[in-house]
MOPAC internal coordinates of N, CA, C and O (Angstrom, degrees):
PM7 1SCF
backbone

  N    0.0000 0     0.00 0     0.00 0    0    0    0
  C    1.5460 1     0.00 0     0.00 0    1    0    0
  C    1.4915 1   109.39 1     0.00 0    2    1    0
  O    1.2310 1   119.26 1   -56.92 1    3    2    1
  N    1.2604 1   119.01 1   123.08 1    3    2    1
  C    1.5094 1   121.74 1  -179.90 1    5    3    2
  C    1.4977 1   108.99 1  -115.52 1    6    5    3
  O    1.2310 1   120.94 1   -48.94 1    7    6    5
  N    1.2746 1   115.81 1   131.06 1    7    6    5
  C    1.5180 1   118.89 1   175.25 1    9    7    6
  C    1.5090 1   109.18 1   -78.91 1   10    9    7
  O    1.2310 1   122.00 1   -30.13 1   11   10    9
  N    1.3069 1   113.77 1   149.87 1   11   10    9
  C    1.4646 1   114.53 1   178.38 1   13   11   10
  C    1.5343 1   113.61 1  -124.91 1   14   13   11
  O    1.2310 1   121.37 1  -157.75 1   15   14   13
  N    1.3074 1   114.99 1    22.25 1   15   14   13
  C    1.4579 1   117.76 1   179.22 1   17   15   14
  C    1.5541 1   106.56 1   -78.14 1   18   17   15
  O    1.2310 1   120.73 1   -15.85 1   19   18   17
  N    1.3533 1   116.20 1   164.15 1   19   18   17
  C    1.3878 1   124.98 1  -175.85 1   21   19   18
  C    1.4904 1   112.97 1   -56.42 1   22   21   19
  O    1.2310 1   119.24 1   139.78 1   23   22   21
  N    1.2791 1   119.05 1   -40.22 1   23   22   21
  C    1.4427 1   121.67 1  -179.21 1   25   23   22
  C    1.5933 1   112.40 1   -64.60 1   26   25   23
  O    1.2310 1   123.40 1   132.33 1   27   26   25
  N    1.2746 1   111.09 1   -47.67 1   27   26   25
  C    1.4919 1   117.27 1   179.03 1   29   27   26
  C    1.5225 1   108.94 1   -63.71 1   30   29   27
  O    1.2310 1   118.63 1   142.61 1   31   30   29
  N    1.3116 1   120.21 1   -37.39 1   31   30   29
  C    1.4812 1   124.20 1   177.28 1   33   31   30
  C    1.5254 1   108.71 1   -64.59 1   34   33   31
  O    1.2310 1   120.28 1   136.77 1   35   34   33
  N    1.3561 1   117.07 1   -43.23 1   35   34   33
  C    1.3795 1   121.29 1  -178.36 1   37   35   34
  C    1.5371 1   110.61 1   -67.02 1   38   37   35
  O    1.2310 1   118.29 1   144.45 1   39   38   37
  N    1.3401 1   120.87 1   -35.55 1   39   38   37
  C    1.4337 1   123.36 1   174.39 1   41   39   38
  C    1.5551 1   108.76 1   -63.28 1   42   41   39
  O    1.2310 1   120.01 1   134.72 1   43   42   41
  N    1.2864 1   117.58 1   -45.28 1   43   42   41
  C    1.4030 1   121.89 1   175.83 1   45   43   42
  C    1.5267 1   114.10 1   -56.23 1   46   45   43
  O    1.2310 1   121.34 1   137.54 1   47   46   45
  N    1.3118 1   115.03 1   -42.46 1   47   46   45
  C    1.4638 1   119.26 1  -178.99 1   49   47   46
  C    1.5152 1   109.50 1   -72.83 1   50   49   47
  O    1.2310 1   120.04 1   146.63 1   51   50   49
  N    1.3294 1   117.53 1   -33.37 1   51   50   49
  C    1.4947 1   121.65 1   176.38 1   53   51   50
  C    1.5664 1   108.04 1   -64.03 1   54   53   51
  O    1.2310 1   119.86 1   139.67 1   55   54   53
  N    1.3428 1   117.88 1   -40.33 1   55   54   53
  C    1.4636 1   117.12 1   174.49 1   57   55   54
  C    1.5488 1   112.13 1   -61.75 1   58   57   55
  O    1.2310 1   119.42 1   141.14 1   59   58   57
  N    1.2786 1   118.72 1   -38.86 1   59   58   57
  C    1.4533 1   120.12 1   178.35 1   61   59   58
  C    1.4807 1   109.68 1   -69.81 1   62   61   59
  O    1.2310 1   118.81 1   145.72 1   63   62   61
  N    1.3331 1   119.88 1   -34.28 1   63   62   61
  C    1.4850 1   123.22 1   174.11 1   65   63   62
  C    1.4703 1   114.58 1   -61.15 1   66   65   63
  O    1.2310 1   124.24 1   130.24 1   67   66   65
  N    1.3649 1   109.46 1   -49.76 1   67   66   65
  C    1.4904 1   119.13 1  -179.83 1   69   67   66
  C    1.5918 1   110.79 1   -59.23 1   70   69   67
  O    1.2310 1   121.98 1   141.87 1   71   70   69
  N    1.2982 1   113.82 1   -38.13 1   71   70   69
  C    1.4981 1   120.18 1   179.01 1   73   71   70
  C    1.5633 1   109.13 1   -67.89 1   74   73   71
  O    1.2310 1   120.83 1   137.52 1   75   74   73
  N    1.3282 1   116.02 1   -42.48 1   75   74   73
  C    1.4614 1   117.71 1   176.56 1   77   75   74
  C    1.5043 1   111.99 1   -64.68 1   78   77   75
  O    1.2310 1   119.95 1   145.57 1   79   78   77
  N    1.2986 1   117.70 1   -34.43 1   79   78   77
  C    1.4666 1   119.05 1   179.45 1   81   79   78
  C    1.5327 1   107.80 1   -71.54 1   82   81   79
  O    1.2310 1   120.71 1   139.81 1   83   82   81
  N    1.3319 1   116.26 1   -40.19 1   83   82   81
  C    1.4492 1   118.83 1  -179.74 1   85   83   82
  C    1.5117 1   110.98 1   -57.73 1   86   85   83
  O    1.2310 1   120.89 1   137.25 1   87   86   85
  N    1.3832 1   115.89 1   -42.75 1   87   86   85
  C    1.4942 1   119.01 1   176.42 1   89   87   86
  C    1.5349 1   113.65 1   -63.66 1   90   89   87
  O    1.2310 1   120.72 1   145.24 1   91   90   89
  N    1.3148 1   116.23 1   -34.76 1   91   90   89
  C    1.4428 1   120.65 1  -178.96 1   93   91   90
  C    1.5494 1   109.13 1   -67.74 1   94   93   91
  O    1.2310 1   122.00 1   130.82 1   95   94   93
  N    1.3190 1   113.77 1   -49.18 1   95   94   93
  C    1.5348 1   120.91 1  -178.18 1   97   95   94
  C    1.4833 1   109.49 1   -64.49 1   98   97   95
  O    1.2310 1   119.23 1   141.46 1   99   98   97
  N    1.3878 1   119.08 1   -38.54 1   99   98   97
  C    1.4618 1   120.47 1  -179.80 1  101   99   98
  C    1.5545 1   108.10 1   -68.10 1  102  101   99
  O    1.2310 1   121.83 1   142.41 1  103  102  101
  N    1.3151 1   114.11 1   -37.59 1  103  102  101
  C    1.5264 1   119.17 1   174.49 1  105  103  102
  C    1.5026 1   112.32 1   -59.77 1  106  105  103
  O    1.2310 1   120.86 1   139.87 1  107  106  105
  N    1.3432 1   115.97 1   -40.13 1  107  106  105
  C    1.5008 1   121.02 1   178.04 1  109  107  106
  C    1.5431 1   108.93 1   -62.01 1  110  109  107
  O    1.2310 1   120.85 1   132.92 1  111  110  109
  N    1.2953 1   115.97 1   -47.08 1  111  110  109
  C    1.4645 1   119.46 1   178.88 1  113  111  110
  C    1.4901 1   113.26 1   -61.32 1  114  113  111
  O    1.2310 1   121.23 1   138.16 1  115  114  113
  N    1.3091 1   115.25 1   -41.84 1  115  114  113
  C    1.4546 1   120.18 1  -179.70 1  117  115  114
  C    1.5306 1   113.46 1   -65.89 1  118  117  115
  O    1.2310 1   121.49 1   152.41 1  119  118  117
  N    1.3787 1   114.76 1   -27.59 1  119  118  117
  C    1.4290 1   121.02 1   179.08 1  121  119  118
  C    1.4951 1   117.20 1  -104.09 1  122  121  119
  O    1.2310 1   122.38 1  -162.18 1  123  122  121
  N    1.3705 1   113.04 1    17.82 1  123  122  121
  C    1.4559 1   117.92 1  -178.59 1  125  123  122
  C    1.5151 1   115.09 1   -55.27 1  126  125  123
  O    1.2310 1   119.12 1   147.46 1  127  126  125
  N    1.3309 1   119.29 1   -32.54 1  127  126  125
  C    1.4381 1   121.93 1  -179.52 1  129  127  126
  C    1.4898 1   113.06 1  -101.40 1  130  129  127
  O    1.2310 1   118.67 1  -168.71 1  131  130  129
  N    1.3022 1   120.14 1    11.29 1  131  130  129
  C    1.4565 1   125.08 1   179.13 1  133  131  130
  C    1.5399 1   106.02 1   -80.42 1  134  133  131
  O    1.2310 1   120.27 1   -63.18 1  135  134  133
  N    1.3639 1   117.09 1   116.82 1  135  134  133
  C    1.4470 1   116.86 1   179.06 1  137  135  134
  C    1.5273 1   117.83 1   -58.96 1  138  137  135
  O    1.2310 1   120.93 1   -51.85 1  139  138  137
  N    1.2892 1   115.83 1   128.15 1  139  138  137
  C    1.5082 1   122.46 1   178.65 1  141  139  138
  C    1.4908 1   110.18 1    80.65 1  142  141  139
  O    1.2310 1   116.18 1  -175.65 1  143  142  141
  N    1.3041 1   124.86 1     4.35 1  143  142  141
  C    1.4421 1   123.90 1  -179.31 1  145  143  142
  C    1.5884 1   109.56 1   -64.58 1  146  145  143
  O    1.2310 1   122.67 1   -47.35 1  147  146  145
  N    1.3319 1   112.50 1   132.65 1  147  146  145
  C    1.4836 1   116.79 1   177.93 1  149  147  146
  C    1.5208 1   107.16 1  -107.19 1  150  149  147
  O    1.2310 1   121.44 1   -50.49 1  151  150  149
  N    1.3816 1   114.85 1   129.51 1  151  150  149
  C    1.4418 1   118.06 1  -179.07 1  153  151  150
  C    1.4845 1   116.57 1   -58.16 1  154  153  151
  O    1.2310 1   119.73 1   -31.81 1  155  154  153
  N    1.3044 1   118.11 1   148.19 1  155  154  153
  C    1.4725 1   124.06 1   176.51 1  157  155  154
  C    1.4697 1   109.24 1  -119.93 1  158  157  155
  O    1.2310 1   121.41 1   -25.40 1  159  158  157
  N    1.3369 1   114.91 1   154.60 1  159  158  157
  C    1.4675 1   120.17 1   176.31 1  161  159  158
  C    1.4768 1   109.03 1  -150.83 1  162  161  159
  O    1.2310 1   121.27 1   -12.34 1  163  162  161
  N    1.3026 1   115.18 1   167.66 1  163  162  161
  C    1.5591 1   122.07 1   177.36 1  165  163  162
  C    1.5344 1   101.73 1  -127.20 1  166  165  163
  O    1.2310 1   121.82 1   -62.64 1  167  166  165
  N    1.3521 1   114.12 1   117.36 1  167  166  165
  C    1.4678 1   121.79 1   172.24 1  169  167  166
  C    1.4511 1   107.64 1   -91.78 1  170  169  167
  O    1.2310 1   121.08 1  -104.55 1  171  170  169
  N    1.3944 1   115.54 1    75.45 1  171  170  169
  C    1.4729 1   118.17 1  -176.95 1  173  171  170
  C    1.4852 1   114.11 1   -70.68 1  174  173  171
  O    1.2310 1   121.17 1   155.57 1  175  174  173
  N    1.4136 1   115.37 1   -24.43 1  175  174  173
  C    1.4821 1   114.52 1   173.74 1  177  175  174
  C    1.4882 1   113.32 1   -60.12 1  178  177  175
  O    1.2310 1   120.40 1   127.93 1  179  178  177
  N    1.3487 1   116.83 1   -52.07 1  179  178  177
  C    1.4252 1   118.75 1  -179.80 1  181  179  178
  C    1.4519 1   114.45 1   -65.28 1  182  181  179
  O    1.2310 1   118.68 1   145.30 1  183  182  181
  N    1.3212 1   120.13 1   -34.70 1  183  182  181
  C    1.4762 1   123.68 1   179.45 1  185  183  182
  C    1.4863 1   112.23 1   -65.75 1  186  185  183
  O    1.2310 1   120.77 1   136.15 1  187  186  185
  N    1.3762 1   116.13 1   -43.85 1  187  186  185
  C    1.4671 1   122.25 1   177.05 1  189  187  186
  C    1.5412 1   111.85 1   -68.97 1  190  189  187
  O    1.2310 1   119.89 1   143.78 1  191  190  189
  N    1.3075 1   117.81 1   -36.22 1  191  190  189
  C    1.4862 1   121.95 1  -179.52 1  193  191  190
  C    1.4816 1   106.23 1   -66.52 1  194  193  191
  O    1.2310 1   120.02 1   135.83 1  195  194  193
  N    1.3357 1   117.56 1   -44.17 1  195  194  193
  C    1.4601 1   121.56 1  -178.74 1  197  195  194
  C    1.5490 1   112.34 1   -61.46 1  198  197  195
  O    1.2310 1   121.79 1   138.75 1  199  198  197
  N    1.3524 1   114.18 1   -41.25 1  199  198  197
  C    1.4415 1   120.66 1  -178.97 1  201  199  198
  C    1.5291 1   110.22 1   -64.66 1  202  201  199
  O    1.2310 1   120.87 1   133.57 1  203  202  201
  N    1.3216 1   115.95 1   -46.43 1  203  202  201
  C    1.4436 1   120.09 1   179.22 1  205  203  202
  C    1.5651 1   113.54 1   -65.66 1  206  205  203
  O    1.2310 1   122.24 1   138.35 1  207  206  205
  N    1.3553 1   113.31 1   -41.65 1  207  206  205
  C    1.3877 1   118.63 1   175.18 1  209  207  206
  C    1.5240 1   116.74 1   -58.70 1  210  209  207
  O    1.2310 1   122.49 1   147.91 1  211  210  209
  N    1.3636 1   112.83 1   -32.09 1  211  210  209
  C    1.4482 1   119.28 1  -179.08 1  213  211  210
  C    1.5557 1   111.45 1   -89.36 1  214  213  211
  O    1.2310 1   120.62 1  -176.88 1  215  214  213
  N    1.3016 1   116.42 1     3.12 1  215  214  213
  C    1.4471 1   121.71 1   179.87 1  217  215  214
  C    1.5617 1   114.50 1    75.64 1  218  217  215
  O    1.2310 1   120.31 1  -163.69 1  219  218  217
  N    1.3078 1   117.01 1    16.31 1  219  218  217
  C    1.4470 1   122.14 1   178.21 1  221  219  218
  C    1.5606 1   111.09 1   -82.71 1  222  221  219
  O    1.2310 1   121.01 1   -31.20 1  223  222  221
  N    1.2916 1   115.67 1   148.80 1  223  222  221
  C    1.4492 1   120.84 1   179.26 1  225  223  222
  C    1.5013 1   110.67 1   -62.87 1  226  225  223
  O    1.2310 1   117.80 1   -46.38 1  227  226  225
  N    1.3480 1   121.80 1   133.62 1  227  226  225
  C    1.4730 1   118.55 1   173.68 1  229  227  226
  C    1.5060 1   113.46 1   -63.69 1  230  229  227
  O    1.2310 1   120.70 1   152.88 1  231  230  229
  N    1.3252 1   116.26 1   -27.12 1  231  230  229
  C    1.5075 1   119.97 1   177.19 1  233  231  230
  C    1.5286 1   113.88 1   -58.44 1  234  233  231
  O    1.2310 1   120.31 1   151.77 1  235  234  233
  N    1.3386 1   117.00 1   -28.23 1  235  234  233
  C    1.4436 1   123.88 1  -179.87 1  237  235  234
  C    1.4898 1   115.72 1   -90.64 1  238  237  235
  O    1.2310 1   120.40 1   175.57 1  239  238  237
  N    1.2641 1   116.84 1    -4.43 1  239  238  237
  C    1.4098 1   124.22 1  -177.68 1  241  239  238
  C    1.5708 1   112.65 1   -69.32 1  242  241  239
  O    1.2310 1   120.59 1   -52.91 1  243  242  241
  N    1.3404 1   116.48 1   127.09 1  243  242  241
  C    1.4506 1   122.30 1  -174.54 1  245  243  242
  C    1.5527 1   105.68 1  -113.38 1  246  245  243
  O    1.2310 1   121.39 1   -47.53 1  247  246  245
  N    1.2784 1   114.94 1   132.47 1  247  246  245
  C    1.4873 1   123.63 1  -178.47 1  249  247  246
  C    1.5387 1   107.74 1  -112.33 1  250  249  247
  O    1.2310 1   123.49 1   -68.72 1  251  250  249
  N    1.3621 1   110.91 1   111.28 1  251  250  249
  C    1.4268 1   117.83 1  -177.98 1  253  251  250
  C    1.5302 1   111.99 1  -119.08 1  254  253  251
  O    1.2310 1   121.19 1   -46.66 1  255  254  253
  N    1.3531 1   115.34 1   133.34 1  255  254  253
  C    1.4691 1   119.29 1   178.46 1  257  255  254
  C    1.4752 1   110.94 1   -66.90 1  258  257  255
  O    1.2310 1   120.83 1   -36.22 1  259  258  257
  N    1.3477 1   116.01 1   143.78 1  259  258  257
  C    1.4440 1   119.68 1   173.80 1  261  259  258
  C    1.4927 1   109.53 1  -136.14 1  262  261  259
  O    1.2310 1   121.74 1   -18.47 1  263  262  261
  N    1.3019 1   114.27 1   161.53 1  263  262  261
  C    1.4327 1   121.30 1   179.72 1  265  263  262
  C    1.5397 1   108.44 1   -67.39 1  266  265  263
  O    1.2310 1   119.82 1   -38.27 1  267  266  265
  N    1.3357 1   117.95 1   141.73 1  267  266  265
  C    1.4236 1   122.56 1  -179.91 1  269  267  266
  C    1.5109 1   109.55 1   -84.66 1  270  269  267
  O    1.2310 1   117.52 1   -75.21 1  271  270  269
  N    1.2537 1   122.32 1   104.79 1  271  270  269
  C    1.4445 1   122.91 1  -177.82 1  273  271  270
  C    1.5383 1   114.48 1   -65.20 1  274  273  271
  O    1.2310 1   121.64 1   157.29 1  275  274  273
  N    1.3394 1   114.47 1   -22.71 1  275  274  273
  C    1.5045 1   119.55 1   178.94 1  277  275  274
  C    1.4771 1   114.92 1   -82.65 1  278  277  275
  O    1.2310 1   121.68 1   169.46 1  279  278  277
  N    1.4357 1   114.39 1   -10.54 1  279  278  277
  C    1.4381 1   118.15 1  -178.34 1  281  279  278
  C    1.5289 1   110.87 1   -66.66 1  282  281  279
  O    1.2310 1   120.64 1   -52.30 1  283  282  281
  N    1.3075 1   116.38 1   127.70 1  283  282  281
  C    1.4089 1   119.60 1   174.78 1  285  283  282
  C    1.5209 1   111.85 1  -105.09 1  286  285  283
  O    1.2310 1   119.19 1   -17.85 1  287  286  285
  N    1.2472 1   119.14 1   162.15 1  287  286  285
  C    1.4654 1   125.53 1   179.25 1  289  287  286
  C    1.5142 1   108.66 1   -62.89 1  290  289  287
  O    1.2310 1   118.15 1   -53.54 1  291  290  289
  N    1.3025 1   121.14 1   126.46 1  291  290  289
  C    1.4423 1   125.96 1   176.65 1  293  291  290
  C    1.5548 1   112.64 1  -118.05 1  294  293  291
  O    1.2310 1   120.52 1   175.78 1  295  294  293
  N    1.3297 1   116.61 1    -4.22 1  295  294  293
  C    1.4178 1   118.35 1   179.30 1  297  295  294
  C    1.5083 1   108.94 1  -132.34 1  298  297  295
  O    1.2310 1   121.48 1   -25.24 1  299  298  297
  N    1.3279 1   114.77 1   154.76 1  299  298  297
  C    1.4559 1   120.05 1  -176.72 1  301  299  298
  C    1.5162 1   112.59 1   -62.37 1  302  301  299
  O    1.2310 1   120.07 1   153.21 1  303  302  301
  N    1.3749 1   117.48 1   -26.79 1  303  302  301
  C    1.4467 1   119.48 1   179.14 1  305  303  302
  C    1.5084 1   114.89 1   -82.80 1  306  305  303
  O    1.2310 1   120.20 1  -173.96 1  307  306  305
  N    1.3394 1   117.23 1     6.04 1  307  306  305
  C    1.4699 1   122.07 1   172.44 1  309  307  306
  C    1.6038 1   110.28 1    95.62 1  310  309  307
  O    1.2310 1   119.67 1   179.26 1  311  310  309
  N    1.3147 1   118.24 1    -0.74 1  311  310  309
  C    1.4913 1   117.35 1   179.91 1  313  311  310
  C    1.5872 1   109.88 1   -74.46 1  314  313  311
  O    1.2310 1   123.05 1   -36.70 1  315  314  313
  N    1.2874 1   111.75 1   143.30 1  315  314  313
  C    1.4704 1   118.76 1  -179.70 1  317  315  314
  C    1.4970 1   112.00 1   -99.60 1  318  317  315
  O    1.2310 1   119.73 1  -162.21 1  319  318  317
  N    1.2586 1   118.12 1    17.79 1  319  318  317
  C    1.5169 1   122.80 1  -176.21 1  321  319  318
  C    1.5500 1   110.97 1   -98.08 1  322  321  319
  O    1.2310 1   123.51 1   -64.89 1  323  322  321
  N    1.3064 1   110.88 1   115.11 1  323  322  321
  C    1.5303 1   120.49 1   168.75 1  325  323  322
  C    1.5280 1   107.43 1   -94.12 1  326  325  323
  O    1.2310 1   117.14 1   -80.64 1  327  326  325
  N    1.2976 1   123.05 1    99.36 1  327  326  325
  C    1.3808 1   125.90 1  -173.34 1  329  327  326
  C    1.5007 1   113.50 1   -53.86 1  330  329  327
  O    1.2310 1   117.51 1   142.25 1  331  330  329
  N    1.2596 1   122.34 1   -37.75 1  331  330  329
  C    1.4824 1   126.24 1   179.01 1  333  331  330
  C    1.5116 1   108.26 1   -65.55 1  334  333  331
  O    1.2310 1   120.37 1   134.46 1  335  334  333
  N    1.3205 1   116.90 1   -45.54 1  335  334  333
  C    1.4793 1   119.96 1  -178.40 1  337  335  334
  C    1.5162 1   112.00 1   -65.47 1  338  337  335
  O    1.2310 1   121.45 1   135.75 1  339  338  337
  N    1.3808 1   114.84 1   -44.25 1  339  338  337
  C    1.4708 1   118.37 1   177.86 1  341  339  338
  C    1.5880 1   111.06 1   -62.78 1  342  341  339
  O    1.2310 1   120.74 1   137.53 1  343  342  341
  N    1.3352 1   116.19 1   -42.47 1  343  342  341
  C    1.3669 1   116.10 1   178.96 1  345  343  342
  C    1.5355 1   116.81 1   -61.22 1  346  345  343
  O    1.2310 1   121.79 1   144.35 1  347  346  345
  N    1.3919 1   114.17 1   -35.65 1  347  346  345
  C    1.3935 1   120.54 1   174.83 1  349  347  346
  C    1.5591 1   110.71 1   -66.89 1  350  349  347
  O    1.2310 1   120.62 1   138.90 1  351  350  349
  N    1.2670 1   116.42 1   -41.10 1  351  350  349
  C    1.4675 1   120.14 1  -178.98 1  353  351  350
  C    1.5766 1   109.77 1   -66.93 1  354  353  351
  O    1.2310 1   120.73 1   144.30 1  355  354  353
  N    1.2961 1   116.21 1   -35.70 1  355  354  353
  C    1.4514 1   122.38 1   178.69 1  357  355  354
  C    1.5269 1   108.18 1   -66.11 1  358  357  355
  O    1.2310 1   119.07 1   133.00 1  359  358  357
  N    1.3670 1   119.38 1   -47.00 1  359  358  357
  C    1.4436 1   122.55 1   179.33 1  361  359  358
  C    1.5277 1   111.83 1   -61.03 1  362  361  359
  O    1.2310 1   120.10 1   138.90 1  363  362  361
  N    1.3388 1   117.42 1   -41.10 1  363  362  361
  C    1.4373 1   123.16 1   178.12 1  365  363  362
  C    1.4854 1   110.66 1   -62.69 1  366  365  363
  O    1.2310 1   119.44 1   140.04 1  367  366  365
  N    1.3668 1   118.68 1   -39.96 1  367  366  365
  C    1.4297 1   124.96 1  -177.94 1  369  367  366
  C    1.5115 1   109.38 1   -64.42 1  370  369  367
  O    1.2310 1   120.58 1   135.57 1  371  370  369
  N    1.3022 1   116.50 1   -44.43 1  371  370  369
  C    1.4889 1   124.44 1  -179.94 1  373  371  370
  C    1.4930 1   107.47 1   -56.29 1  374  373  371
  O    1.2310 1   119.41 1   129.80 1  375  374  373
  N    1.3392 1   118.74 1   -50.20 1  375  374  373
  C    1.4420 1   124.58 1  -177.53 1  377  375  374
  C    1.5732 1   110.19 1   -61.54 1  378  377  375
  O    1.2310 1   121.28 1   140.14 1  379  378  377
  N    1.3585 1   115.16 1   -39.86 1  379  378  377
  C    1.4425 1   117.89 1   178.59 1  381  379  378
  C    1.5715 1   110.98 1   -68.61 1  382  381  379
  O    1.2310 1   120.23 1   142.57 1  383  382  381
  N    1.2775 1   117.17 1   -37.43 1  383  382  381
  C    1.4596 1   121.51 1   176.81 1  385  383  382
  C    1.5473 1   108.79 1   -62.10 1  386  385  383
  O    1.2310 1   119.68 1   132.98 1  387  386  385
  N    1.3065 1   118.21 1   -47.02 1  387  386  385
  C    1.4764 1   121.21 1   179.16 1  389  387  386
  C    1.5761 1   109.53 1   -60.46 1  390  389  387
  O    1.2310 1   119.96 1   137.87 1  391  390  389
  N    1.2821 1   117.68 1   -42.13 1  391  390  389
  C    1.4663 1   121.37 1   178.99 1  393  391  390
  C    1.5525 1   110.11 1   -63.20 1  394  393  391
  O    1.2310 1   118.84 1   137.49 1  395  394  393
  N    1.2605 1   119.81 1   -42.51 1  395  394  393
  C    1.4584 1   122.20 1   176.44 1  397  395  394
  C    1.4953 1   112.62 1   -63.76 1  398  397  395
  O    1.2310 1   119.57 1   140.01 1  399  398  397
  N    1.3550 1   118.42 1   -39.99 1  399  398  397
  C    1.4443 1   122.43 1   175.93 1  401  399  398
  C    1.5276 1   109.10 1   -61.53 1  402  401  399
  O    1.2310 1   119.17 1   136.16 1  403  402  401
  N    1.3216 1   119.18 1   -43.84 1  403  402  401
  C    1.4783 1   124.28 1  -177.88 1  405  403  402
  C    1.4888 1   110.68 1   -60.42 1  406  405  403
  O    1.2310 1   120.55 1   132.67 1  407  406  405
  N    1.3764 1   116.55 1   -47.33 1  407  406  405
  C    1.4477 1   121.93 1   179.84 1  409  407  406
  C    1.5001 1   110.41 1   -63.69 1  410  409  407
  O    1.2310 1   120.23 1   132.36 1  411  410  409
  N    1.3453 1   117.17 1   -47.64 1  411  410  409
  C    1.4252 1   121.37 1  -179.61 1  413  411  410
  C    1.5686 1   112.52 1   -55.07 1  414  413  411
  O    1.2310 1   122.85 1   134.01 1  415  414  413
  N    1.3517 1   112.15 1   -45.99 1  415  414  413
  C    1.4671 1   117.17 1   178.38 1  417  415  414
  C    1.4491 1   113.64 1   -66.77 1  418  417  415
  O    1.2310 1   119.51 1   141.45 1  419  418  417
  N    1.3111 1   118.55 1   -38.55 1  419  418  417
  C    1.4803 1   123.93 1  -179.84 1  421  419  418
  C    1.5512 1   111.74 1   -62.56 1  422  421  419
  O    1.2310 1   122.99 1   140.64 1  423  422  421
  N    1.3201 1   111.87 1   -39.36 1  423  422  421
  C    1.5294 1   119.15 1   178.89 1  425  423  422
  C    1.4847 1   107.24 1   -64.90 1  426  425  423
  O    1.2310 1   120.94 1   138.65 1  427  426  425
  N    1.3309 1   115.81 1   -41.35 1  427  426  425
  C    1.4958 1   115.51 1  -176.65 1  429  427  426
  C    1.5218 1   111.07 1   -70.41 1  430  429  427
  O    1.2310 1   120.63 1   145.47 1  431  430  429
  N    1.3348 1   116.40 1   -34.53 1  431  430  429
  C    1.4302 1   120.61 1  -179.37 1  433  431  430
  C    1.5687 1   111.36 1   -67.43 1  434  433  431
  O    1.2310 1   121.21 1   143.28 1  435  434  433
  N    1.2993 1   115.29 1   -36.72 1  435  434  433
  C    1.4868 1   120.15 1   179.53 1  437  435  434
  C    1.4893 1   110.06 1   -67.46 1  438  437  435
  O    1.2310 1   119.73 1   137.56 1  439  438  437
  N    1.2865 1   118.13 1   -42.44 1  439  438  437
  C    1.4207 1   119.81 1  -179.44 1  441  439  438
  C    1.5648 1   111.99 1   -67.74 1  442  441  439
  O    1.2310 1   121.84 1   136.56 1  443  442  441
  N    1.3649 1   114.08 1   -43.44 1  443  442  441
  C    1.4632 1   117.69 1   173.34 1  445  443  442
  C    1.5016 1   113.68 1   -55.83 1  446  445  443
  O    1.2310 1   121.22 1   133.42 1  447  446  445
  N    1.2754 1   115.28 1   -46.58 1  447  446  445
  C    1.5562 1   120.42 1   174.40 1  449  447  446
  C    1.4576 1   112.18 1   -54.19 1  450  449  447
  O    1.2310 1   120.49 1   132.46 1  451  450  449
  N    1.3620 1   116.66 1   -47.54 1  451  450  449
  C    1.4515 1   122.26 1  -176.55 1  453  451  450
  C    1.5276 1   111.21 1   -66.25 1  454  453  451
  O    1.2310 1   120.73 1   147.18 1  455  454  453
  N    1.3364 1   116.20 1   -32.82 1  455  454  453
  C    1.4960 1   120.11 1   176.04 1  457  455  454
  C    1.4563 1   114.81 1   -84.64 1  458  457  455
  O    1.2310 1   121.18 1   170.40 1  459  458  457
  N    1.3594 1   115.35 1    -9.60 1  459  458  457
  C    1.5129 1   120.56 1   178.16 1  461  459  458
  C    1.5469 1   110.01 1    75.37 1  462  461  459
  O    1.2310 1   119.53 1  -153.40 1  463  462  461
  N    1.2982 1   118.51 1    26.60 1  463  462  461
  C    1.4440 1   119.40 1   174.92 1  465  463  462
  C    1.5553 1   112.27 1  -114.66 1  466  465  463
  O    1.2310 1   121.24 1   -21.85 1  467  466  465
  N    1.3454 1   115.23 1   158.15 1  467  466  465
  C    1.4471 1   118.60 1   173.44 1  469  467  466
  C    1.3967 1   114.12 1    69.61 1  470  469  467
  O    1.2310 1   120.10 1   180.00 1  471  470  469

């Protein structure tokens, strides 16, 4: 049974956003020693908030990685990747993903209990 209310749709979109961010952060780590590499990130919070604020369906929200304009060069070869910082961001993103999954599942369980199913 899948809920289709806006909150549940937004939680699903947040999961997709966190997954897109995970891929961007993992790509940053993989390219930490690539000369001139500029870090990328996905601000899925702002993207989802903008979509909801504009009345667009969370299901249609697309999360695209973009170059981080605030990233400064941290290596002599021009790379903007600080491996420790990226690793910390990746770990935080994993925790957030797990929290979103827990909330999404809890909401589903509450509705199922209210309906007397499952």
